[in-house]
Structures are given as structure tokens and as C-alpha cells.
C-alpha positions as CSV (number, residue, x, y, z in Angstrom):
1,M,-10.8,5.8,26.8
2,K,-9.4,6.0,23.2
3,P,-8.0,9.6,22.2
4,Y,-9.9,9.8,18.8
5,Q,-13.3,8.9,18.1
6,I,-13.0,8.7,14.5
7,I,-10.1,7.7,13.1
8,D,-7.7,4.6,15.1
9,V,-4.5,5.7,15.7
10,D,-3.6,2.4,15.7
11,A,-4.6,0.9,12.5
12,L,-3.1,4.0,10.6
13,E,0.4,3.0,12.0
14,E,0.6,-0.2,11.1
15,S,-1.0,1.1,7.1
16,M,2.6,2.5,7.7
17,M,4.5,-0.2,8.9
18,N,5.0,1.9,11.8
19,N,7.3,3.9,10.3
20,K,7.0,7.1,11.8
21,E,8.3,8.8,8.5
22,I,5.8,7.6,6.6
23,I,3.2,9.3,8.5
24,K,4.4,12.6,8.5
25,Q,4.9,12.2,5.1
26,M,1.5,10.7,4.1
27,I,-0.5,13.0,6.6
28,P,-0.7,16.2,4.5
29,M,-1.6,14.6,1.7
30,Y,-4.7,12.7,3.4
31,L,-5.6,16.3,4.7
32,G,-5.0,18.0,1.5
33,Q,-6.2,15.4,-1.0
34,G,-8.8,14.1,1.3
35,V,-10.3,17.1,1.8
36,Q,-10.2,18.2,-1.8
37,D,-11.9,14.8,-2.5
38,F,-14.5,15.6,-0.2
39,N,-15.6,18.8,-1.3
40,D,-16.1,17.2,-4.6
41,L,-18.2,14.8,-3.1
42,E,-20.2,17.8,-1.9
43,N,-20.6,19.6,-5.2
44,A,-21.8,16.1,-6.6
45,V,-24.3,15.8,-3.9
46,E,-25.2,19.5,-4.2
47,A,-25.9,19.5,-8.3
48,Q,-27.8,16.2,-7.3
49,N,-25.6,13.8,-9.6
50,H,-25.8,10.3,-8.6
51,A,-23.0,8.5,-10.8
52,E,-20.6,11.2,-8.9
53,I,-22.2,11.1,-5.8
54,K,-21.1,6.9,-6.1
55,A,-17.6,8.0,-7.5
56,K,-16.5,10.2,-5.4
57,A,-17.6,8.0,-2.4
58,H,-16.1,5.6,-3.5
59,H,-12.5,7.5,-4.4
60,I,-12.6,8.3,-0.8
61,K,-12.9,4.7,1.4
62,P,-9.4,3.5,1.5
63,T,-7.8,6.9,2.7
64,M,-11.1,6.4,6.0
65,Q,-9.4,2.8,5.6
66,Y,-5.8,3.9,6.2
67,L,-6.9,6.3,9.4
68,G,-8.6,3.4,10.8
69,A,-12.1,5.2,10.6
70,T,-13.4,2.4,10.4
71,E,-17.4,3.2,10.0
72,L,-16.5,6.0,9.1
73,R,-15.2,4.8,5.9
74,L,-19.1,2.1,6.0
75,K,-20.9,5.2,6.0
76,F,-18.9,6.2,2.5
77,Q,-19.7,2.9,1.5
78,E,-23.5,3.7,2.4
79,L,-23.3,6.7,0.4
80,E,-21.8,5.2,-3.1
81,D,-25.1,2.6,-3.2
82,A,-26.9,4.8,-2.3
83,G,-25.2,6.8,-5.4
84,A,-25.6,3.6,-7.3
85,N,-29.4,2.2,-6.5
86,Q,-30.4,6.0,-7.6
87,E,-31.9,6.6,-4.0
88,P,-33.6,10.0,-3.6
89,I,-31.3,13.4,-2.8
90,N,-33.1,13.9,0.2
91,A,-32.4,10.9,1.6
92,I,-28.6,11.0,0.1
93,K,-28.4,14.8,1.3
94,D,-29.2,13.8,5.3
95,L,-26.5,10.6,5.2
96,F,-24.0,12.6,3.8
97,M,-24.9,15.8,6.3
98,D,-24.1,12.8,9.1
99,I,-20.7,11.9,6.8
100,K,-19.6,15.2,6.9
101,K,-19.6,16.2,10.9
102,D,-18.3,12.9,10.6
103,F,-15.1,13.6,7.9
104,E,-14.9,16.9,9.7
105,L,-14.0,15.6,12.9
106,A,-11.7,13.4,11.5
107,M,-10.1,15.5,9.6
108,A,-9.2,17.5,12.9
109,E,-8.8,14.3,14.6
110,L,-5.9,13.9,11.9
111,K,-4.2,17.6,12.5
112,T,-4.0,17.1,16.5
113,Y,-2.0,13.3,15.9
114,Q,-0.1,15.4,12.9
115,E,0.7,18.0,15.7
116,S,1.2,14.8,18.1
117,L,4.0,13.6,16.1
């Protein structure tokens, strides 16, 4: 069984050319900027701003890719599409709450991984 449910450490290490020093430098950025970006997305959802939801979800996807969180990246894509298509805000909020749970777990997993370096 994999130690992490959301992130894929092998993919993360591969995206950083297996350079532990780069990984150690990047994780705090992901934790800091990633959480800030997610908070911005949450604010956009609360404001029911479809254009901002689309933009903020789009902005987070590359980080999810670097972390090997492919399924979560696909959920952000779904949210981006929902914003772009002006889908009902209730559907967007439901999707966002599902993403929020996974995103918080991904950040917790990233912290655990960071501690293991």
C-alpha cells in the first residue's frame, strides 16, 4: 500500500530530477503559496465569481501535477470547467468541498513527506 493517498512522492521526486536539495526548497513554497492560492479559490467560490473560480482553479493545477496528485489535478480541471461554463454555484460549491478535503489531505501528506527528508 502507498504511504500517501493523494500525493505521489515518486512523481514529485522525478519532477525535481531526484534532487533532494531542490525538493527541500520547493516544498515550503508549495505549502505556502499553494495554501494561499487555495484560499483565493475558496474566496472566489464564496463570492460566486465564475471567472475567478476558473482562473484560480487553473492556477493551482500545475502544483498538483508536480506533487503527483493527478486525481486532484483532474478535480481542479473539473472546477475550472465549471467556472468557465457558468455552472450553478451549488454544484460548484459541492465540487469545491470535495476538493477541499483532498487538498487539505495533500498538504498534510506533503508536510509528512517534508519531515521525512
